LOKE-512632 format. One record per residue: residue in one letter; residue number from 1; x, y, z of N, C-alpha, C, O in turn. Coordinates in Angstrom, 2 decimals, padded with zeros to 5 digits, always signed. Each point is the difference from the previous one (the first is absolute). Layout:
# LOKE-512632
> A  NUM  X  Y  Z  X  Y  Z  X  Y  Z  X  Y  Z $
...
//
This chain:
# LOKE-512632
> M  1  -166.06  +128.86  -226.06  +001.33  +000.19  -000.53  +000.03  -000.57  -001.42  -000.47  -001.11  -000.22 $
> S  2  +001.00  +001.86  -000.72  +000.03  -000.46  -001.39  +001.15  -000.99  -000.20  +000.86  -000.16  +000.87 $
> E  3  -000.86  -000.51  -002.01  +001.04  -000.99  -000.29  +001.37  +000.66  -000.18  +001.01  -000.60  +000.35 $
> E  4  -000.98  +001.81  -000.89  +001.27  +000.69  -000.20  +000.66  +000.34  +001.33  +001.21  -000.14  +000.15 $
> Q  5  -002.01  +000.57  +000.82  +000.55  +000.35  +001.30  +000.46  -001.24  +000.75  +000.99  +000.04  +000.72 $
> A  6  -001.72  -001.13  -000.88  +000.36  -001.23  +000.71  +001.30  -000.58  -000.55  +000.76  -000.60  +000.76 $
> G  7  -000.49  +000.75  -002.06  +001.20  -000.58  -000.60  +001.22  +000.89  +000.09  +001.11  -000.46  -000.29 $
> A  8  -001.26  +001.70  +000.67  +001.11  +000.94  +000.02  +001.11  -000.38  +000.99  +001.16  +000.05  -000.40 $
> P  9  -001.44  -000.41  +001.66  +001.09  -000.33  +000.92  +000.81  -001.21  -000.44  +001.20  -000.07  +000.26 $
> E  10  -001.83  -000.88  -000.92  +000.72  -001.19  -000.45  +000.97  +000.35  -001.11  +001.07  -000.60  -000.08 $
> A  11  -001.42  +001.55  -000.78  +000.84  +000.34  -001.14  +001.20  +000.84  +000.41  +000.96  +000.08  -000.76 $
> Q  12  -000.98  +000.55  +001.92  +001.08  +000.89  +000.39  +001.29  -000.75  +000.34  +001.08  +000.52  -000.27 $
> G  13  -001.15  -001.68  +000.82  +001.19  -000.74  +000.42  +000.54  -000.97  -001.03  +000.76  -000.89  +000.36 $
> T  14  -001.14  +001.04  -001.63  +000.42  -000.96  -001.01  +001.34  +000.32  -000.62  +000.57  -000.86  -000.68 $
> E  15  -000.02  +002.06  +000.88  +001.29  +000.35  -000.59  +001.13  -000.73  +000.72  -000.02  -000.19  +001.21 $
> A  16  +001.00  -000.22  -002.00  +001.17  -000.65  +000.58  +000.86  +001.05  +000.71  -000.01  +001.16  -000.41 $
> P  17  +000.75  -001.54  +001.46  +000.84  +000.98  +000.71  +001.04  +000.65  -000.91  +000.37  +001.15  +000.22 $
> E  18  +000.11  -001.88  -001.25  +000.99  +000.57  -000.91  -000.58  +001.21  -000.73  +000.68  +001.01  -000.16 $
> E  19  -001.93  -001.13  -000.27  -000.63  +001.09  -000.73  -000.37  +001.13  +000.95  +000.04  +001.18  -000.37 $
> L  20  -000.40  -001.53  +001.58  -000.47  +000.98  +000.96  +001.13  +000.93  +000.46  -000.21  +001.21  +000.11 $
> Y  21  +001.39  -001.75  +000.15  +001.10  +000.79  +000.53  +001.08  +000.32  -001.04  +000.96  +000.69  +000.32 $
> G  22  -001.11  -001.16  -001.53  +001.00  +000.27  -001.03  +001.26  -000.84  +000.14  +001.05  +000.39  -000.50 $
> I  23  -001.14  -001.54  +001.17  +001.14  -000.88  +000.19  +000.11  -000.93  -001.20  -000.99  -000.63  -000.39 $
> K  24  +002.16  +000.55  -000.19  +000.21  -000.89  -001.14  +000.64  -001.29  +000.51  +001.05  +000.05  +000.63 $
> P  25  -001.68  -001.19  -000.90  +000.58  -001.27  +000.48  +001.28  -000.33  -000.75  +000.11  +000.25  -001.20 $
> R  26  +000.87  -000.80  +001.90  +001.27  -000.40  -000.60  -000.03  -001.48  -000.29  -000.72  -000.77  +000.63 $
> E  27  +001.51  +000.38  -001.59  +000.17  -001.41  -000.32  +000.86  -000.63  +001.10  +001.01  +000.57  +000.39 $
> V  28  -001.41  -001.72  +000.09  +000.73  -000.70  +001.06  +001.00  -000.95  -000.66  -000.36  -000.75  -000.91 $
> Y  29  +001.60  +000.78  +001.37  +001.03  -000.86  -000.55  +000.52  -000.96  +001.06  +000.06  +000.34  +001.18 $
> Y  30  +000.30  -001.54  -001.62  +000.61  -001.01  +000.86  +001.35  -000.36  -000.59  +000.17  +000.02  -001.22 $
> M  31  +000.79  -000.37  +002.09  +001.33  -000.37  -000.45  +000.29  -001.43  +000.43  -000.21  -000.37  +001.16 $
> C  32  +000.68  -000.43  -002.08  +000.37  -001.39  +000.28  +001.25  -000.01  +000.87  +000.96  +000.73  -000.28 $
> L  33  -000.96  -001.55  +001.33  +001.16  -000.06  +000.90  +001.19  -000.73  -000.61  +001.14  +000.26  +000.39 $
> R  34  -001.38  -001.15  -001.32  +001.10  -000.76  -000.59  +000.72  +000.79  -001.09  +001.23  +000.13  +000.04 $
> C  35  -001.97  +000.41  -001.01  +000.67  +000.64  -001.14  -000.12  +001.52  +000.00  +000.70  +000.66  -000.77 $
> G  36  -001.57  -000.07  +001.61  -000.13  +001.44  +000.07  -000.88  +000.61  -001.07  -000.03  +001.22  -000.16 $
> Y  37  -000.69  -002.04  -000.58  -000.87  +000.48  -001.08  -001.22  +000.70  +000.59  -000.65  -000.54  +000.90 $
> K  38  +000.33  +001.75  -001.39  -001.16  +000.74  +000.48  -001.19  -000.27  -000.90  +000.09  +000.12  -001.23 $
> V  39  -001.21  -000.49  +001.86  -001.21  -000.36  -000.72  -001.15  +000.81  +000.56  -000.10  +000.18  +001.22 $
> S  40  -000.78  +000.30  -002.10  -001.18  +000.74  +000.48  -001.06  -000.99  +000.46  +000.00  -001.16  -000.40 $
> K  41  -000.89  +001.64  +001.24  -001.07  -000.85  +000.53  -000.92  -000.47  -001.12  -000.47  -001.14  +000.02 $
> S  42  +000.22  +002.00  -001.00  -000.87  -000.39  -001.11  +000.66  -001.09  -000.85  -000.70  -000.86  -000.53 $
> E  43  +002.02  +000.89  +000.40  +000.70  -001.03  -000.75  -000.02  -001.33  +000.75  -000.13  -001.06  -000.62 $
> L  44  +000.27  +001.11  +001.95  -000.04  -001.23  +000.80  -001.38  -000.64  -000.02  -000.12  -001.23  +000.09 $
> S  45  -000.93  +002.04  -000.20  -001.35  -000.55  +000.01  -000.31  -000.79  -001.27  -000.99  -000.73  -000.03 $
> Q  46  +001.80  +000.86  -001.00  -000.21  -000.74  -001.24  +000.39  -001.47  +000.15  -000.47  -000.85  -000.76 $
> Y  47  +001.34  +000.55  +001.72  +000.47  -001.36  +000.20  -000.93  -000.77  +000.93  -000.74  +000.59  +000.78 $
> Y  48  +000.78  -001.91  -000.88  -000.85  -000.86  +000.81  +000.35  +000.12  +001.48  -000.89  +000.12  +000.84 $
> S  49  +002.17  -000.14  -000.52  +000.45  +000.21  +001.37  +001.04  +001.11  +000.00  +000.52  +000.37  -001.05 $
> M  50  -000.22  +000.15  +002.21  +000.92  +001.12  +000.11  +001.43  -000.51  -000.08  +000.60  -000.33  +001.03 $
> V  51  -000.05  +000.27  -002.24  +001.38  -000.44  -000.22  +000.72  +001.04  -000.85  -000.63  +000.72  -000.78 $
> C  52  +001.93  -000.65  +000.94  +000.81  +000.92  -000.79  +000.02  -000.48  -001.45  +000.29  -001.16  -000.26 $
> P  53  -000.60  +002.04  -000.70  +000.00  -000.42  -001.40  +001.40  -000.31  -000.52  +000.13  -000.69  -001.01 $
> R  54  +000.90  +001.19  +001.67  +001.36  -000.22  -000.47  +000.61  -001.29  +000.55  +000.57  -000.79  -000.75 $
> C  55  -000.69  +000.57  +002.09  +000.69  -001.15  +000.60  -000.93  -001.02  +000.64  +000.44  -001.11  +000.31 $
> G  56  -001.73  +001.44  -000.11  -000.94  -000.96  +000.57  -000.05  -000.01  +001.51  -000.71  -000.82  +000.58 $
> Y  57  +001.45  +001.70  +000.08  +000.02  +000.07  +001.46  -001.33  +000.57  +000.49  -000.63  +000.80  -000.70 $
> R  58  +000.20  -001.19  +001.90  -001.32  +000.41  +000.48  +000.02  +000.97  +001.17  -001.04  +000.25  +000.60 $
> I  59  +002.19  +000.29  -000.25  +000.07  +000.94  +001.12  +000.30  +001.39  -000.54  +001.00  +000.21  -000.69 $
> F  60  -001.88  +000.74  +001.02  +000.12  +001.37  -000.49  +000.03  +000.97  +001.18  -000.47  -000.31  +001.09 $
> V  61  +001.03  +001.48  -001.35  +000.01  +001.10  +000.95  -000.71  +001.15  -000.67  +000.24  +000.30  -001.17 $
> K  62  -001.13  +000.35  +001.90  -000.71  +001.14  -000.56  +000.95  +001.19  -000.04  +000.60  +000.36  +001.02 $
> V  63  -000.46  +000.25  -002.19  +000.88  +001.15  -000.17  -000.72  +001.22  +000.55  -001.14  +000.28  -000.37 $
> R  64  +001.81  +000.44  +001.26  -000.61  +001.18  +000.61  +000.08  +001.18  -000.96  +000.91  +000.10  -000.83 $
> A  65  -001.88  +000.79  +000.96  -000.01  +001.22  -000.79  +001.13  +000.91  +000.48  +000.38  -000.05  +001.17 $
> P  66  +000.15  +000.86  -002.07  +001.06  +000.91  +000.44  -000.51  +000.98  +001.04  -001.13  +000.47  -000.08 $
> S  67  +001.97  -000.17  +001.03  -000.39  +000.89  +001.09  -000.06  +001.44  -000.48  +000.84  +000.43  -000.79 $
> T  68  -001.83  +000.30  +001.27  -000.13  +001.40  -000.38  +000.55  +000.92  +001.08  -000.01  +001.22  -000.17 $
> I  69  +000.46  -001.78  +001.28  +000.53  +000.81  +001.09  +001.45  +000.38  -000.32  +000.82  -000.86  -000.31 $
> V  70  -000.54  +002.13  +000.37  +001.35  +000.50  -000.27  +000.74  +000.11  +001.32  -000.56  +000.45  +001.00 $
> A  71  +001.81  -000.87  -001.00  +000.81  +000.08  +001.22  +000.15  +001.45  +000.43  +000.21  +000.88  -000.85 $
> P  72  -000.32  -000.61  +002.13  +000.13  +001.39  +000.46  +001.41  +000.53  -000.24  +000.99  -000.72  +000.14 $
> R  73  -000.92  +001.97  -000.51  +001.28  +000.64  -000.26  +000.44  +000.75  +001.24  -000.82  +000.51  +000.76 $
> R  74  +002.11  -000.44  -000.55  +000.54  +000.74  +001.14  -000.01  +001.49  -000.33  +000.36  +000.41  -001.10 $
> V  75  -000.78  +000.35  +002.06  -000.02  +001.44  -000.16  +001.00  +000.58  +000.99  -000.07  -000.28  +001.20 $
> Y  76  +000.97  +001.08  -001.69  +001.02  +000.60  +000.84  -000.34  +001.47  +000.25  -000.44  +000.71  -000.90 $
> A  77  +000.63  -000.28  +002.13  -000.24  +001.40  +000.35  +001.14  +000.85  -000.53  +001.16  -000.43  -000.04 $
> V  78  -001.49  +001.61  -000.35  +001.01  +000.90  -000.56  +000.43  +001.00  +001.02  +000.85  +000.85  -000.28 $
//
């Protein structure tokens, strides 16, 4: 078996799932429970500990992504 054939299976699984399926990662946001300030995860990682940059509170809630499910509409028979 040549070196090219031996290395081929290892190289196939190196793509990230985002690239493989066309999924674009979203920015994760957290909201401070005291003041309601929304902070991105990348912004929080700049600080030494996870504290709100506005008020200094340390309890956050992860903001959920908007729902893509549309409420069903009523259909009336004619």
